[in-house]
C-alpha positions in Angstrom: -0.6 -0.3 -0.2 1.2 3.2 -0.9 1.3 6.5 1.9 -0.1 9.2 0.2 1.0 13.1 1.5 -1.0 15.8 -0.6 0.4 18.6 -2.2 -2.6 21.7 -2.6 -1.4 24.4 -5.1 -5.5 25.6 -5.3 -7.8 26.7 -3.5 -10.8 24.3 -2.1 -14.7 25.3 -1.9 -16.5 23.3 1.3 -18.9 25.5 2.6 -17.3 26.6 6.0 -19.5 25.6 9.2 -21.3 28.2 11.0 -19.5 31.4 9.0 -20.9 34.8 8.8 -23.2 36.9 6.7 -20.6 39.1 5.6 -17.2 37.3 5.3 -13.8 39.0 4.2 -12.0 35.9 2.1 -13.8 34.3 -0.8 -11.6 30.6 0.1 -9.8 29.9 3.0 -6.9 27.4 3.1 -6.6 26.1 6.5 -3.4 24.1 7.7 -1.2 23.6 4.6 2.7 23.4 4.3 2.5 26.5 2.3 5.9 26.5 -0.4 6.3 29.7 -2.2 10.1 30.0 -3.9 9.5 33.9 -4.2 8.9 35.0 -0.4 11.1 32.3 1.0 7.8 30.4 2.9 8.2 26.4 3.6 5.7 26.7 6.6 2.3 25.5 7.8 0.4 28.7 6.8 -2.9 29.8 6.0 -3.8 31.0 2.5 -7.0 33.1 2.0 -8.9 34.0 -1.1 -10.8 37.1 -2.3 -12.0 37.9 -5.8 -10.1 35.4 -7.5 -6.5 37.0 -6.0 -4.0 36.0 -2.8 -5.8 37.7 0.2 -3.7 36.7 3.1 -1.0 34.0 3.9 -0.7 33.7 7.3 -0.8 31.1 10.3 -4.6 30.6 12.6 -7.2 32.4 10.2 -10.2 32.3 11.6 -12.1 29.7 9.6 -15.4 32.3 10.1 -14.0 34.9 8.3 -14.1 32.8 5.2 -17.5 32.1 3.5 -15.6 28.4 2.0 -13.1 26.6 3.3 -11.2 23.7 3.2 -8.6 21.7 5.8 -5.8 21.1 4.3 -3.3 20.2 7.2 -0.2 17.3 6.3 -1.2 19.1 2.6 1.4 21.5 0.3 0.0 24.7 -0.8 2.0 26.2 -3.8 2.0 28.5 -7.0 0.0 27.2 -10.0 2.7 25.4 -12.0 4.4 27.2 -14.5 5.9 25.3 -17.9 7.5 27.2 -20.1 8.3 25.4 -22.6 4.7 23.0 -24.2 3.3 23.0 -28.2 -0.4 23.4 -28.0 -1.5 24.9 -31.2 -3.2 21.6 -32.7 -4.9 21.6 -35.9 -5.3 19.7 -39.4 -1.8 19.6 -40.9 -0.4 16.7 -40.6 3.1 16.2 -38.9 4.0 19.6 -37.7 3.4 21.2 -34.3 1.9 24.6 -36.2 -1.2 23.8 -36.3 -1.0 19.6 -36.5 -1.5 16.9 -35.1 1.6 17.2 -32.8 0.0 19.7 -30.9 -2.0 19.3 -28.1 -4.9 21.2 -26.8 -3.7 22.2 -23.5 -6.6 22.1 -20.9 -6.4 18.8 -21.4 -3.2 17.7 -20.1 -2.0 21.2 -18.1 -4.9 21.8 -15.0 -5.0 17.6 -14.9 -1.2 18.0 -13.9 -1.4 21.3 -11.6 -0.2 23.6 -14.3 -2.1 26.4 -14.7 0.0 28.8 -16.8 2.4 27.4 -20.1 4.6 28.8 -22.5 3.6 27.3 -26.2 7.7 27.3 -27.6 8.0 28.3 -30.7 4.4 26.5 -32.3 3.1 29.5 -34.7 5.1 32.7 -36.4 3.7 35.7 -37.5 1.6 34.4 -40.2 -0.2 31.7 -37.9 -0.3 33.3 -34.1 -3.1 35.1 -34.4 -5.2 32.6 -35.7 -3.1 30.2 -32.5 -5.0 32.9 -30.6 -8.5 32.7 -32.2 -8.9 28.9 -31.8 -6.7 28.4 -28.8 -5.5 30.9 -26.3 -8.4 33.0 -26.0 -10.9 30.1 -25.1 -8.3 27.6 -23.0 -9.0 27.6 -19.2 -5.6 27.2 -18.9 -3.3 30.8 -19.2 -1.1 30.0 -22.8 0.9 32.4 -23.8 3.9 32.4 -26.1 6.5 31.9 -27.6 6.5 33.5 -31.7 9.2 31.2 -33.5 11.3 33.0 -35.8 9.8 31.5 -39.0 7.2 33.2 -40.2 4.8 30.4 -41.0 5.7 28.9 -37.5 7.3 25.5 -36.6 6.7 23.2 -39.1 7.6 20.7 -41.0 10.2 20.0 -43.7 11.9 22.6 -45.4 8.8 25.2 -44.0 11.1 25.8 -41.2 14.6 26.0 -42.1 13.8 29.1 -44.6 15.8 31.4 -44.2 13.6 34.1 -46.5 10.5 33.3 -44.0 12.9 34.4 -41.0 12.1 38.5 -41.3 12.6 40.2 -38.4 10.2 43.5 -38.8 6.7 41.5 -38.7 7.6 39.1 -36.2 8.8 42.0 -33.9 5.6 43.8 -35.1 3.4 41.2 -33.9 5.6 40.5 -29.9 4.6 44.3 -29.8 1.2 44.0 -31.1 0.7 40.8 -28.3 3.0 42.1 -25.5 2.3 40.1 -22.4 0.6 37.0 -24.4 3.9 36.9 -26.7 7.0 36.3 -24.2 9.4 35.3 -26.1 11.0 34.4 -29.9 12.0 30.7 -30.8 14.3 29.6 -33.2 14.5 25.8 -33.1 15.7 22.9 -35.5 17.8 24.4 -37.7 20.2 22.8 -39.6 22.1 25.0 -41.9 25.0 26.1 -41.3 24.2 30.0 -40.5 24.0 31.7 -37.4 20.8 34.0 -39.5 18.2 32.3 -37.2 19.7 33.4 -33.5 20.7 36.7 -35.6 17.5 37.7 -36.5 15.7 36.2 -33.2 18.5 38.3 -31.2 17.0 41.4 -32.7 13.2 41.0 -32.7 14.3 40.0 -28.6 15.9 43.6 -28.8 13.1 45.2 -30.6 10.6 43.6 -28.0 12.5 43.4 -24.9 11.8 39.9 -24.7 13.6 36.8 -24.8 15.1 34.1 -26.7 14.5 30.8 -26.3 16.8 28.6 -28.4 16.5 24.6 -29.6 20.4 24.3 -31.0 19.2 20.9 -32.8 21.0 20.2 -35.6 24.6 22.8 -34.2 26.6 19.6 -33.8 26.6 18.4 -38.3 26.6 22.2 -39.0 29.4 23.2 -37.7 27.6 25.7 -34.5 29.0 25.6 -32.0 27.1 26.1 -28.1 29.8 28.2 -27.0 29.4 30.9 -29.4 25.7 30.6 -29.3 25.5 31.2 -25.1 28.9 33.4 -25.1 28.8 35.1 -28.4 25.0 35.6 -29.6 22.8 35.1 -26.3 22.1 37.8 -23.8 21.4 37.2 -20.9 18.0 36.2 -19.8 18.1 34.4 -22.8 17.1 30.0 -22.5 19.0 26.9 -23.6 16.1 24.7 -23.2 17.1 20.7 -23.4 19.8 21.3 -21.2 19.9 17.4 -21.0 19.9 16.6 -24.1 23.5 15.5 -24.2 24.0 16.1 -28.0 24.3 19.2 -28.8 27.8 20.2 -26.4 26.4 20.1 -22.5 29.4 18.0 -21.4 32.5 18.0 -20.8 34.0 15.0 -22.8 36.6 14.1 -20.4 34.6 14.7 -16.7 31.0 14.3 -18.4 30.0 17.4 -16.1 29.1 20.8 -17.8 31.1 21.7 -20.7 33.2 25.0 -20.6 29.7 26.6 -22.7 26.7 25.6 -20.2 29.6 27.5 -17.4 30.7 30.5 -18.8 26.4 30.9 -20.4 25.5 30.5 -16.8 28.3 33.0 -15.6 26.9 35.7 -18.0 22.9 35.2 -17.2 22.1 32.3 -19.6 18.5 30.5 -18.9 18.9 26.8 -18.7 15.6 25.0 -19.1 14.8 21.1 -18.8 12.6 20.7 -22.0 12.5 17.6 -21.5 10.7 15.9 -25.0 10.8 12.8 -27.0 14.2 13.3 -27.2 15.7 16.1 -25.3 16.7 14.1 -22.0 18.9 11.7 -20.9 19.9 10.1 -17.4 23.7 9.9 -18.8 24.2 13.9 -19.1 20.8 14.7 -16.3 23.1 13.0 -13.3 26.7 14.3 -14.0 25.3 17.5 -14.7 23.5 17.5 -11.3 26.0 15.8 -9.5 28.3 18.5 -10.4 26.2 21.0 -9.4 25.0 22.3 -13.0 20.7 22.1 -11.7 17.9 23.5 -14.1 16.6 27.8 -13.6 13.0 26.2 -14.7 11.3 22.4 -15.2 9.6 22.1 -18.2 7.5 19.3 -20.5 8.5 20.2 -24.0 4.9 18.3 -23.9 3.6 17.0 -27.6 1.8 14.4 -29.2 4.9 12.3 -29.1 6.5 12.8 -25.8 3.5 12.8 -24.3 3.4 9.2 -24.0 6.8 8.7 -23.9 9.5 8.9 -21.0 8.1 12.8 -20.3 4.8 11.9 -19.7 3.5 15.3 -17.7 5.3 18.0 -15.6 4.6 15.7 -12.7 6.4 13.3 -13.9 9.5 15.6 -14.5 9.4 17.2 -11.9 9.4 13.7 -9.8 12.5 12.6 -11.7 14.4 15.9 -9.8 13.1 14.5 -5.9 14.4 10.9 -7.5 18.2 12.8 -8.1 17.7 14.1 -5.1 16.6 17.5 -5.7 14.6 19.1 -3.0 10.6 19.5 -3.3 11.3 23.0 -2.2 13.7 23.6 -5.2 11.3 21.5 -7.3 9.0 23.6 -7.0 10.5 27.2 -6.8 11.6 26.0 -10.8 8.3 25.1 -12.0 6.7 28.2 -10.5 8.6 31.7 -10.2 11.6 30.9 -11.6 10.1 30.0 -15.0 7.6 33.1 -14.6 10.6 35.5 -14.1 12.1 34.5 -17.3 9.2 35.0 -19.6 8.6 38.3 -17.5 5.3 37.4 -15.8 6.2 38.5 -12.3 2.3 38.7 -11.3 2.7 34.6 -11.6 4.8 31.4 -9.5 3.7 33.1 -6.1 1.4 33.3 -3.4 1.8 37.2 -2.7 -1.1 39.1 -1.5 -2.4 40.8 -4.4 -0.9 37.9 -6.6 -3.7 35.7 -9.2 -4.9 33.2 -6.5 -3.2 30.9 -9.0 -3.0 26.8 -6.9 -2.5 23.2 -7.4 -3.1 20.5 -5.1 -0.2 17.9 -5.8 -0.5 14.9 -3.7 3.2 13.1 -3.0 2.6 9.6 -3.1 5.5 7.0 -1.5 6.5 3.8 -2.9 7.8 2.1 -5.2 8.5 4.0 -8.4 10.4 3.7 -11.9 11.6 6.9 -14.4 12.3 6.5 -17.8 14.2 8.9 -20.5 14.5 9.2 -24.2 16.6 6.1 -24.2 14.3 3.8 -22.8 16.3 3.4 -19.2 15.0 3.0 -16.2 16.3 5.3 -12.9 14.3 4.0 -9.3 12.6 6.6 -7.2 10.0 6.5 -3.6 8.4 9.3 -4.4 5.8 10.2 -6.8 4.0 13.5 -7.9 0.3 13.8 -8.4 -2.7 16.4 -9.0 -5.3 16.9 -6.8 -6.8 20.0 -6.6 -5.8 22.8 -9.0 -7.4 26.7 -9.7 -6.9 29.5 -11.6 -8.3 32.7 -11.2 -9.5 31.4 -7.8 -11.7 29.0 -9.2 -11.1 25.2 -8.9 -10.7 23.9 -13.1 -9.3 20.6 -11.7 -10.4 18.6 -8.6 -9.7 14.5 -8.6 -11.8 13.7 -5.9 -13.9 16.2 -5.1 -11.9 18.0 -2.3 -13.9 21.0 -2.9 -17.7 19.1 -3.5 -20.0 19.4 -0.8 -20.6 15.8 -0.1 -23.6 13.9 -0.9 -25.6 13.2 1.6 
């Protein structure tokens, strides 16, 4: 039998017994262990919510002050999870992330894993973003933001993604500025040519719109481009290298198997290192040596898409659980799945439980037992803890509830 402790990132709607007619709060989470990296809280606290925002975080808030309350003693209360590398622009095209069958509708894969905010990593470009916004972003319960692909058509199949003529600074920057705050960055991915053009143009857009650049440096080795130059010549501080444990882009020193000079010097310059697990970008043979050497991620993300969801990646909580299995503390795992990624995409109103912040919360359970965790090469390590989502809230409203914790009991 597995013992379970619930990790709470959301709020619950059990009516408070004897509640007064006039109350200070809509919802009160009583007695949970709050983990909030921004505010350096890891302790038992009550969390009160009013009008979709965090209203108070303090010990022993009277239950009578809330219209509804839930006893979360023995559980954990954290900000809603923020996943900055997903592909959630589905459509009818075949074999493509940009409006095709490799993209996933976000709400079916995010909320059930206590993820309340995502950043689509370049599925759309300036030519396709407004379709993405109309069909997916505006209609989703998940807060969906986007890295805009430097390729105008977005992350499309074959040579479409390699087309240097469709990498235009002007219209890409114009679109990023038009939807500032929804478009939170620029993405270059999968380029196989010898040129540095995609990265130079992405950086130019980043400077114009004052947003970070994220790069999947997939074809660099055979094209003769070095990771050192990308991270230390082209990148600005705050730019994001994703797939940091992929093991095929120059991440490791060939002698020590620890982080390469490119990675070490890049971090000194302020480059951000993101997990971006995906279906083919996470190897134990890279992650474990780098973790042991102290080269830990700034942010934990999934690279969620139609192939990765049923492979070793599975979901955000599975990726977070892998870091627990490698010895990272729960507080650090939560920090790298909430506040850190929110900062990286310049949405600093998210990822924490400060008074006045949107009440994005999730309920997570820590299951204890014997679990296996698999990388892209179908190799397994074993662990004793796995995270699972109990409840998720977005702006103070319950958007997922596994076991009906927030519901009234049938009599």
